[in-house]
PDB file of N, CA, C and O in Angstrom:
ATOM      1  N   MET A   1      -2.886  47.181  15.132  1.00  0.00           N
ATOM      2  CA  MET A   1      -1.547  47.195  15.721  1.00  0.00           C
ATOM      3  C   MET A   1      -1.048  48.634  15.765  1.00  0.00           C
ATOM      4  O   MET A   1      -1.110  49.329  14.750  1.00  0.00           O
ATOM      5  N   PRO A   2      -0.560  49.095  16.898  1.00  0.00           N
ATOM      6  CA  PRO A   2      -0.065  50.468  16.985  1.00  0.00           C
ATOM      7  C   PRO A   2       1.198  50.647  16.146  1.00  0.00           C
ATOM      8  O   PRO A   2       1.920  49.694  15.856  1.00  0.00           O
ATOM      9  N   ASN A   3       1.437  51.901  15.767  1.00  0.00           N
ATOM     10  CA  ASN A   3       2.649  52.198  14.995  1.00  0.00           C
ATOM     11  C   ASN A   3       3.876  51.888  15.835  1.00  0.00           C
ATOM     12  O   ASN A   3       3.943  52.222  17.018  1.00  0.00           O
ATOM     13  N   ARG A   4       4.842  51.246  15.201  1.00  0.00           N
ATOM     14  CA  ARG A   4       6.095  50.946  15.872  1.00  0.00           C
ATOM     15  C   ARG A   4       7.188  51.787  15.224  1.00  0.00           C
ATOM     16  O   ARG A   4       7.145  52.084  14.030  1.00  0.00           O
ATOM     17  N   ASN A   5       8.149  52.156  16.027  1.00  0.00           N
ATOM     18  CA  ASN A   5       9.296  52.924  15.560  1.00  0.00           C
ATOM     19  C   ASN A   5      10.568  52.204  15.966  1.00  0.00           C
ATOM     20  O   ASN A   5      10.578  51.396  16.895  1.00  0.00           O
ATOM     21  N   ILE A   6      11.644  52.514  15.250  1.00  0.00           N
ATOM     22  CA  ILE A   6      12.965  52.077  15.686  1.00  0.00           C
ATOM     23  C   ILE A   6      13.719  53.342  16.077  1.00  0.00           C
ATOM     24  O   ILE A   6      13.824  54.285  15.291  1.00  0.00           O
ATOM     25  N   HIS A   7      14.237  53.351  17.286  1.00  0.00           N
ATOM     26  CA  HIS A   7      14.928  54.520  17.833  1.00  0.00           C
ATOM     27  C   HIS A   7      16.428  54.263  17.881  1.00  0.00           C
ATOM     28  O   HIS A   7      16.873  53.229  18.381  1.00  0.00           O
ATOM     29  N   THR A   8      17.202  55.203  17.363  1.00  0.00           N
ATOM     30  CA  THR A   8      18.655  55.200  17.536  1.00  0.00           C
ATOM     31  C   THR A   8      18.938  56.181  18.656  1.00  0.00           C
ATOM     32  O   THR A   8      18.673  57.376  18.529  1.00  0.00           O
ATOM     33  N   THR A   9      19.474  55.675  19.748  1.00  0.00           N
ATOM     34  CA  THR A   9      19.618  56.483  20.951  1.00  0.00           C
ATOM     35  C   THR A   9      20.902  56.126  21.700  1.00  0.00           C
ATOM     36  O   THR A   9      21.467  55.051  21.500  1.00  0.00           O
ATOM     37  N   LYS A  10      21.344  57.015  22.543  1.00  0.00           N
ATOM     38  CA  LYS A  10      22.558  56.823  23.349  1.00  0.00           C
ATOM     39  C   LYS A  10      22.242  55.922  24.532  1.00  0.00           C
ATOM     40  O   LYS A  10      21.249  56.126  25.232  1.00  0.00           O
ATOM     41  N   ARG A  11      23.094  54.922  24.752  1.00  0.00           N
ATOM     42  CA  ARG A  11      23.004  54.025  25.909  1.00  0.00           C
ATOM     43  C   ARG A  11      24.384  53.963  26.544  1.00  0.00           C
ATOM     44  O   ARG A  11      25.261  53.241  26.069  1.00  0.00           O
ATOM     45  N   GLY A  12      24.572  54.711  27.604  1.00  0.00           N
ATOM     46  CA  GLY A  12      25.902  54.790  28.224  1.00  0.00           C
ATOM     47  C   GLY A  12      26.864  55.434  27.262  1.00  0.00           C
ATOM     48  O   GLY A  12      26.622  56.547  26.796  1.00  0.00           O
ATOM     49  N   ASP A  13      27.961  54.749  26.953  1.00  0.00           N
ATOM     50  CA  ASP A  13      28.937  55.309  26.012  1.00  0.00           C
ATOM     51  C   ASP A  13      28.781  54.702  24.618  1.00  0.00           C
ATOM     52  O   ASP A  13      29.647  54.893  23.764  1.00  0.00           O
ATOM     53  N   LYS A  14      27.692  53.976  24.379  1.00  0.00           N
ATOM     54  CA  LYS A  14      27.416  53.343  23.082  1.00  0.00           C
ATOM     55  C   LYS A  14      26.130  53.909  22.488  1.00  0.00           C
ATOM     56  O   LYS A  14      25.389  54.637  23.147  1.00  0.00           O
ATOM     57  N   TRP A  15      25.885  53.557  21.228  1.00  0.00           N
ATOM     58  CA  TRP A  15      24.642  53.900  20.543  1.00  0.00           C
ATOM     59  C   TRP A  15      23.862  52.617  20.328  1.00  0.00           C
ATOM     60  O   TRP A  15      24.441  51.572  20.029  1.00  0.00           O
ATOM     61  N   ALA A  16      22.545  52.695  20.481  1.00  0.00           N
ATOM     62  CA  ALA A  16      21.701  51.507  20.382  1.00  0.00           C
ATOM     63  C   ALA A  16      20.519  51.750  19.465  1.00  0.00           C
ATOM     64  O   ALA A  16      20.087  52.887  19.272  1.00  0.00           O
ATOM     65  N   ASN A  17      20.003  50.665  18.902  1.00  0.00           N
ATOM     66  CA  ASN A  17      18.753  50.693  18.151  1.00  0.00           C
ATOM     67  C   ASN A  17      17.728  49.909  18.955  1.00  0.00           C
ATOM     68  O   ASN A  17      17.949  48.751  19.310  1.00  0.00           O
ATOM     69  N   VAL A  18      16.592  50.566  19.237  1.00  0.00           N
ATOM     70  CA  VAL A  18      15.562  49.964  20.073  1.00  0.00           C
ATOM     71  C   VAL A  18      14.217  50.096  19.359  1.00  0.00           C
ATOM     72  O   VAL A  18      13.846  51.185  18.921  1.00  0.00           O
ATOM     73  N   ILE A  19      13.494  48.990  19.244  1.00  0.00           N
ATOM     74  CA  ILE A  19      12.153  49.003  18.676  1.00  0.00           C
ATOM     75  C   ILE A  19      11.179  49.439  19.769  1.00  0.00           C
ATOM     76  O   ILE A  19      11.294  48.993  20.911  1.00  0.00           O
ATOM     77  N   SER A  20      10.223  50.304  19.434  1.00  0.00           N
ATOM     78  CA  SER A  20       9.214  50.743  20.399  1.00  0.00           C
ATOM     79  C   SER A  20       8.567  49.547  21.069  1.00  0.00           C
ATOM     80  O   SER A  20       8.230  48.562  20.413  1.00  0.00           O
ATOM     81  N   GLY A  21       8.398  49.637  22.368  1.00  0.00           N
ATOM     82  CA  GLY A  21       7.784  48.565  23.129  1.00  0.00           C
ATOM     83  C   GLY A  21       8.769  47.540  23.658  1.00  0.00           C
ATOM     84  O   GLY A  21       8.403  46.701  24.480  1.00  0.00           O
ATOM     85  N   ASN A  22      10.006  47.594  23.202  1.00  0.00           N
ATOM     86  CA  ASN A  22      11.047  46.689  23.687  1.00  0.00           C
ATOM     87  C   ASN A  22      12.030  47.480  24.531  1.00  0.00           C
ATOM     88  O   ASN A  22      12.345  48.626  24.212  1.00  0.00           O
ATOM     89  N   SER A  23      12.507  46.881  25.589  1.00  0.00           N
ATOM     90  CA  SER A  23      13.518  47.566  26.394  1.00  0.00           C
ATOM     91  C   SER A  23      14.920  47.148  25.967  1.00  0.00           C
ATOM     92  O   SER A  23      15.895  47.839  26.263  1.00  0.00           O
ATOM     93  N   ARG A  24      15.020  46.021  25.275  1.00  0.00           N
ATOM     94  CA  ARG A  24      16.335  45.525  24.838  1.00  0.00           C
ATOM     95  C   ARG A  24      16.738  46.165  23.525  1.00  0.00           C
ATOM     96  O   ARG A  24      15.918  46.343  22.624  1.00  0.00           O
ATOM     97  N   ALA A  25      17.987  46.500  23.434  1.00  0.00           N
ATOM     98  CA  ALA A  25      18.533  47.066  22.199  1.00  0.00           C
ATOM     99  C   ALA A  25      18.795  45.944  21.208  1.00  0.00           C
ATOM    100  O   ALA A  25      19.191  44.842  21.588  1.00  0.00           O
ATOM    101  N   SER A  26      18.567  46.240  19.923  1.00  0.00           N
ATOM    102  CA  SER A  26      18.839  45.238  18.894  1.00  0.00           C
ATOM    103  C   SER A  26      20.312  45.233  18.502  1.00  0.00           C
ATOM    104  O   SER A  26      20.744  44.388  17.717  1.00  0.00           O
ATOM    105  N   GLY A  27      21.075  46.161  19.038  1.00  0.00           N
ATOM    106  CA  GLY A  27      22.510  46.204  18.774  1.00  0.00           C
ATOM    107  C   GLY A  27      23.133  47.398  19.466  1.00  0.00           C
ATOM    108  O   GLY A  27      22.470  48.411  19.685  1.00  0.00           O
ATOM    109  N   LEU A  28      24.401  47.282  19.809  1.00  0.00           N
ATOM    110  CA  LEU A  28      25.151  48.391  20.394  1.00  0.00           C
ATOM    111  C   LEU A  28      26.298  48.730  19.454  1.00  0.00           C
ATOM    112  O   LEU A  28      26.960  47.841  18.920  1.00  0.00           O
ATOM    113  N   TYR A  29      26.524  50.015  19.258  1.00  0.00           N
ATOM    114  CA  TYR A  29      27.503  50.492  18.286  1.00  0.00           C
ATOM    115  C   TYR A  29      28.366  51.575  18.909  1.00  0.00           C
ATOM    116  O   TYR A  29      27.929  52.288  19.813  1.00  0.00           O
ATOM    117  N   ASP A  30      29.596  51.694  18.420  1.00  0.00           N
ATOM    118  CA  ASP A  30      30.525  52.699  18.943  1.00  0.00           C
ATOM    119  C   ASP A  30      30.150  54.107  18.507  1.00  0.00           C
ATOM    120  O   ASP A  30      30.393  55.067  19.239  1.00  0.00           O
ATOM    121  N   THR A  31      29.560  54.243  17.318  1.00  0.00           N
ATOM    122  CA  THR A  31      29.204  55.572  16.818  1.00  0.00           C
ATOM    123  C   THR A  31      27.731  55.629  16.424  1.00  0.00           C
ATOM    124  O   THR A  31      27.103  54.611  16.131  1.00  0.00           O
ATOM    125  N   GLN A  32      27.210  56.835  16.428  1.00  0.00           N
ATOM    126  CA  GLN A  32      25.830  57.031  16.001  1.00  0.00           C
ATOM    127  C   GLN A  32      25.668  56.656  14.531  1.00  0.00           C
ATOM    128  O   GLN A  32      24.651  56.082  14.143  1.00  0.00           O
ATOM    129  N   LYS A  33      26.658  56.977  13.723  1.00  0.00           N
ATOM    130  CA  LYS A  33      26.605  56.673  12.295  1.00  0.00           C
ATOM    131  C   LYS A  33      26.458  55.165  12.062  1.00  0.00           C
ATOM    132  O   LYS A  33      25.666  54.743  11.219  1.00  0.00           O
ATOM    133  N   GLU A  34      27.215  54.358  12.800  1.00  0.00           N
ATOM    134  CA  GLU A  34      27.107  52.902  12.674  1.00  0.00           C
ATOM    135  C   GLU A  34      25.706  52.420  13.056  1.00  0.00           C
ATOM    136  O   GLU A  34      25.132  51.561  12.387  1.00  0.00           O
ATOM    137  N   ALA A  35      25.171  52.975  14.124  1.00  0.00           N
ATOM    138  CA  ALA A  35      23.835  52.581  14.585  1.00  0.00           C
ATOM    139  C   ALA A  35      22.771  52.956  13.554  1.00  0.00           C
ATOM    140  O   ALA A  35      21.863  52.172  13.281  1.00  0.00           O
ATOM    141  N   ILE A  36      22.885  54.145  12.989  1.00  0.00           N
ATOM    142  CA  ILE A  36      21.929  54.595  11.975  1.00  0.00           C
ATOM    143  C   ILE A  36      21.991  53.678  10.753  1.00  0.00           C
ATOM    144  O   ILE A  36      20.956  53.258  10.234  1.00  0.00           O
ATOM    145  N   GLN A  37      23.195  53.371  10.301  1.00  0.00           N
ATOM    146  CA  GLN A  37      23.361  52.504   9.135  1.00  0.00           C
ATOM    147  C   GLN A  37      22.777  51.113   9.377  1.00  0.00           C
ATOM    148  O   GLN A  37      22.274  50.485   8.446  1.00  0.00           O
ATOM    149  N   ALA A  38      22.838  50.636  10.599  1.00  0.00           N
ATOM    150  CA  ALA A  38      22.272  49.329  10.930  1.00  0.00           C
ATOM    151  C   ALA A  38      20.750  49.376  11.045  1.00  0.00           C
ATOM    152  O   ALA A  38      20.078  48.385  10.759  1.00  0.00           O
ATOM    153  N   ALA A  39      20.205  50.513  11.457  1.00  0.00           N
ATOM    154  CA  ALA A  39      18.755  50.633  11.666  1.00  0.00           C
ATOM    155  C   ALA A  39      17.978  50.797  10.360  1.00  0.00           C
ATOM    156  O   ALA A  39      16.839  50.340  10.258  1.00  0.00           O
ATOM    157  N   ILE A  40      18.571  51.432   9.382  1.00  0.00           N
ATOM    158  CA  ILE A  40      17.852  51.741   8.136  1.00  0.00           C
ATOM    159  C   ILE A  40      17.314  50.486   7.444  1.00  0.00           C
ATOM    160  O   ILE A  40      16.134  50.471   7.092  1.00  0.00           O
ATOM    161  N   PRO A  41      18.104  49.440   7.232  1.00  0.00           N
ATOM    162  CA  PRO A  41      17.540  48.251   6.567  1.00  0.00           C
ATOM    163  C   PRO A  41      16.374  47.633   7.339  1.00  0.00           C
ATOM    164  O   PRO A  41      15.402  47.180   6.736  1.00  0.00           O
ATOM    165  N   ARG A  42      16.466  47.614   8.658  1.00  0.00           N
ATOM    166  CA  ARG A  42      15.367  47.070   9.475  1.00  0.00           C
ATOM    167  C   ARG A  42      14.124  47.933   9.335  1.00  0.00           C
ATOM    168  O   ARG A  42      13.018  47.408   9.207  1.00  0.00           O
ATOM    169  N   ALA A  43      14.289  49.261   9.358  1.00  0.00           N
ATOM    170  CA  ALA A  43      13.156  50.165   9.207  1.00  0.00           C
ATOM    171  C   ALA A  43      12.496  49.974   7.846  1.00  0.00           C
ATOM    172  O   ALA A  43      11.269  49.948   7.749  1.00  0.00           O
ATOM    173  N   LYS A  44      13.298  49.840   6.797  1.00  0.00           N
ATOM    174  CA  LYS A  44      12.765  49.632   5.455  1.00  0.00           C
ATOM    175  C   LYS A  44      12.044  48.286   5.354  1.00  0.00           C
ATOM    176  O   LYS A  44      10.949  48.206   4.797  1.00  0.00           O
ATOM    177  N   LYS A  45      12.652  47.241   5.887  1.00  0.00           N
ATOM    178  CA  LYS A  45      12.088  45.888   5.816  1.00  0.00           C
ATOM    179  C   LYS A  45      10.737  45.805   6.522  1.00  0.00           C
ATOM    180  O   LYS A  45       9.799  45.194   6.009  1.00  0.00           O
ATOM    181  N   ASP A  46      10.643  46.421   7.697  1.00  0.00           N
ATOM    182  CA  ASP A  46       9.438  46.319   8.508  1.00  0.00           C
ATOM    183  C   ASP A  46       8.499  47.518   8.366  1.00  0.00           C
ATOM    184  O   ASP A  46       7.462  47.558   9.029  1.00  0.00           O
ATOM    185  N   GLY A  47       8.839  48.509   7.507  1.00  0.00           N
ATOM    186  CA  GLY A  47       7.999  49.686   7.315  1.00  0.00           C
ATOM    187  C   GLY A  47       7.870  50.535   8.562  1.00  0.00           C
ATOM    188  O   GLY A  47       6.791  51.040   8.869  1.00  0.00           O
ATOM    189  N   LEU A  48       8.983  50.692   9.289  1.00  0.00           N
ATOM    190  CA  LEU A  48       8.993  51.443  10.543  1.00  0.00           C
ATOM    191  C   LEU A  48       9.425  52.881  10.325  1.00  0.00           C
ATOM    192  O   LEU A  48      10.046  53.206   9.313  1.00  0.00           O
ATOM    193  N   GLU A  49       9.097  53.733  11.272  1.00  0.00           N
ATOM    194  CA  GLU A  49       9.649  55.079  11.291  1.00  0.00           C
ATOM    195  C   GLU A  49      10.942  55.019  12.100  1.00  0.00           C
ATOM    196  O   GLU A  49      10.978  54.436  13.184  1.00  0.00           O
ATOM    197  N   HIS A  50      12.002  55.625  11.566  1.00  0.00           N
ATOM    198  CA  HIS A  50      13.309  55.645  12.225  1.00  0.00           C
ATOM    199  C   HIS A  50      13.447  56.979  12.945  1.00  0.00           C
ATOM    200  O   HIS A  50      13.453  58.034  12.312  1.00  0.00           O
ATOM    201  N   VAL A  51      13.558  56.930  14.256  1.00  0.00           N
ATOM    202  CA  VAL A  51      13.666  58.123  15.091  1.00  0.00           C
ATOM    203  C   VAL A  51      15.105  58.201  15.596  1.00  0.00           C
ATOM    204  O   VAL A  51      15.577  57.303  16.293  1.00  0.00           O
ATOM    205  N   ILE A  52      15.793  59.279  15.237  1.00  0.00           N
ATOM    206  CA  ILE A  52      17.202  59.446  15.619  1.00  0.00           C
ATOM    207  C   ILE A  52      17.288  60.477  16.735  1.00  0.00           C
ATOM    208  O   ILE A  52      16.834  61.611  16.587  1.00  0.00           O
ATOM    209  N   HIS A  53      17.873  60.070  17.844  1.00  0.00           N
ATOM    210  CA  HIS A  53      18.044  60.949  18.999  1.00  0.00           C
ATOM    211  C   HIS A  53      19.478  61.464  19.034  1.00  0.00           C
ATOM    212  O   HIS A  53      20.403  60.781  18.594  1.00  0.00           O
ATOM    213  N   GLY A  54      19.651  62.666  19.557  1.00  0.00           N
ATOM    214  CA  GLY A  54      20.981  63.233  19.731  1.00  0.00           C
ATOM    215  C   GLY A  54      21.602  62.760  21.038  1.00  0.00           C
ATOM    216  O   GLY A  54      21.012  61.960  21.764  1.00  0.00           O
ATOM    217  N   LYS A  55      22.793  63.259  21.331  1.00  0.00           N
ATOM    218  CA  LYS A  55      23.487  62.889  22.574  1.00  0.00           C
ATOM    219  C   LYS A  55      22.674  63.235  23.810  1.00  0.00           C
ATOM    220  O   LYS A  55      22.785  62.567  24.838  1.00  0.00           O
ATOM    221  N   ASP A  56      21.854  64.283  23.713  1.00  0.00           N
ATOM    222  CA  ASP A  56      21.021  64.712  24.833  1.00  0.00           C
ATOM    223  C   ASP A  56      19.712  63.919  24.908  1.00  0.00           C
ATOM    224  O   ASP A  56      18.865  64.196  25.757  1.00  0.00           O
ATOM    225  N   ASN A  57      19.551  62.946  24.031  1.00  0.00           N
ATOM    226  CA  ASN A  57      18.390  62.062  23.920  1.00  0.00           C
ATOM    227  C   ASN A  57      17.148  62.760  23.379  1.00  0.00           C
ATOM    228  O   ASN A  57      16.068  62.169  23.387  1.00  0.00           O
ATOM    229  N   LYS A  58      17.269  63.991  22.913  1.00  0.00           N
ATOM    230  CA  LYS A  58      16.148  64.668  22.253  1.00  0.00           C
ATOM    231  C   LYS A  58      16.100  64.223  20.800  1.00  0.00           C
ATOM    232  O   LYS A  58      17.134  63.980  20.177  1.00  0.00           O
ATOM    233  N   ILE A  59      14.888  64.119  20.268  1.00  0.00           N
ATOM    234  CA  ILE A  59      14.726  63.720  18.871  1.00  0.00           C
ATOM    235  C   ILE A  59      15.316  64.792  17.978  1.00  0.00           C
ATOM    236  O   ILE A  59      14.996  65.973  18.115  1.00  0.00           O
ATOM    237  N   ARG A  60      16.185  64.374  17.054  1.00  0.00           N
ATOM    238  CA  ARG A  60      16.780  65.337  16.130  1.00  0.00           C
ATOM    239  C   ARG A  60      16.355  65.096  14.692  1.00  0.00           C
ATOM    240  O   ARG A  60      16.501  65.978  13.846  1.00  0.00           O
ATOM    241  N   GLU A  61      15.822  63.893  14.403  1.00  0.00           N
ATOM    242  CA  GLU A  61      15.434  63.585  13.033  1.00  0.00           C
ATOM    243  C   GLU A  61      14.491  62.378  13.031  1.00  0.00           C
ATOM    244  O   GLU A  61      14.597  61.490  13.877  1.00  0.00           O
ATOM    245  N   LYS A  62      13.560  62.362  12.056  1.00  0.00           N
ATOM    246  CA  LYS A  62      12.677  61.214  11.851  1.00  0.00           C
ATOM    247  C   LYS A  62      12.649  60.900  10.367  1.00  0.00           C
ATOM    248  O   LYS A  62      12.589  61.801   9.531  1.00  0.00           O
ATOM    249  N   ASN A  63      12.692  59.621  10.047  1.00  0.00           N
ATOM    250  CA  ASN A  63      12.585  59.170   8.669  1.00  0.00           C
ATOM    251  C   ASN A  63      11.578  58.036   8.620  1.00  0.00           C
ATOM    252  O   ASN A  63      11.658  57.085   9.397  1.00  0.00           O
ATOM    253  N   SER A  64      10.629  58.146   7.698  1.00  0.00           N
ATOM    254  CA  SER A  64       9.592  57.136   7.584  1.00  0.00           C
ATOM    255  C   SER A  64       9.895  56.210   6.421  1.00  0.00           C
ATOM    256  O   SER A  64      10.281  56.655   5.340  1.00  0.00           O
ATOM    257  N   TYR A  65       9.718  54.924   6.654  1.00  0.00           N
ATOM    258  CA  TYR A  65       9.960  53.913   5.628  1.00  0.00           C
ATOM    259  C   TYR A  65       8.704  53.059   5.472  1.00  0.00           C
ATOM    260  O   TYR A  65       8.606  51.974   6.045  1.00  0.00           O
ATOM    261  N   GLY A  66       7.748  53.559   4.692  1.00  0.00           N
ATOM    262  CA  GLY A  66       6.548  52.795   4.402  1.00  0.00           C
ATOM    263  C   GLY A  66       5.428  52.940   5.402  1.00  0.00           C
ATOM    264  O   GLY A  66       4.466  52.175   5.338  1.00  0.00           O
ATOM    265  N   ASN A  67       5.501  53.879   6.320  1.00  0.00           N
ATOM    266  CA  ASN A  67       4.477  54.040   7.324  1.00  0.00           C
ATOM    267  C   ASN A  67       3.792  55.401   7.197  1.00  0.00           C
ATOM    268  O   ASN A  67       3.243  55.912   8.173  1.00  0.00           O
ATOM    269  N   ASP A  68       3.822  55.989   5.998  1.00  0.00           N
ATOM    270  CA  ASP A  68       3.232  57.301   5.777  1.00  0.00           C
ATOM    271  C   ASP A  68       1.739  57.194   5.518  1.00  0.00           C
ATOM    272  O   ASP A  68       1.291  56.259   4.854  1.00  0.00           O
ATOM    273  N   PRO A  69       0.956  58.146   6.039  1.00  0.00           N
ATOM    274  CA  PRO A  69      -0.464  58.192   5.674  1.00  0.00           C
ATOM    275  C   PRO A  69      -0.585  58.504   4.190  1.00  0.00           C
ATOM    276  O   PRO A  69       0.255  59.214   3.638  1.00  0.00           O
ATOM    277  N   ARG A  70      -1.591  57.998   3.553  1.00  0.00           N
ATOM    278  CA  ARG A  70      -1.754  58.163   2.097  1.00  0.00           C
ATOM    279  C   ARG A  70      -2.480  59.443   1.705  1.00  0.00           C
ATOM    280  O   ARG A  70      -2.488  59.783   0.522  1.00  0.00           O
ATOM    281  N   ASN A  71      -3.082  60.164   2.630  1.00  0.00           N
ATOM    282  CA  ASN A  71      -3.874  61.354   2.311  1.00  0.00           C
ATOM    283  C   ASN A  71      -3.097  62.652   2.475  1.00  0.00           C
ATOM    284  O   ASN A  71      -3.669  63.666   2.874  1.00  0.00           O
ATOM    285  N   ILE A  72      -1.819  62.637   2.177  1.00  0.00           N
ATOM    286  CA  ILE A  72      -0.989  63.834   2.329  1.00  0.00           C
ATOM    287  C   ILE A  72      -0.975  64.588   1.004  1.00  0.00           C
ATOM    288  O   ILE A  72      -0.687  64.011  -0.045  1.00  0.00           O
ATOM    289  N   LYS A  73      -1.290  65.887   1.060  1.00  0.00           N
ATOM    290  CA  LYS A  73      -1.230  66.718  -0.141  1.00  0.00           C
ATOM    291  C   LYS A  73       0.190  67.192  -0.343  1.00  0.00           C
ATOM    292  O   LYS A  73       0.935  67.385   0.618  1.00  0.00           O
ATOM    293  N   GLY A  74       0.564  67.379  -1.604  1.00  0.00           N
ATOM    294  CA  GLY A  74       1.859  67.966  -1.909  1.00  0.00           C
ATOM    295  C   GLY A  74       2.836  67.008  -2.240  1.00  0.00           C
ATOM    296  O   GLY A  74       3.980  67.364  -2.521  1.00  0.00           O
TER     297      GLY A  74
END
């Protein structure tokens, strides 16, 4: 199964959380902070990487929840 991510991204004047491979948002929120807070439990539960996009839709941050490779030094 390919790696799946949950993306917090701007959709019109709202913020949305979208799982990779799905076009439908799992929720729409008034603020980015609300969307991020809603995405974190899902990312933790499903071991997804949480990708946070800025207003310009460029990736500004990534957080991994259980999907890290095990051969990382340091």
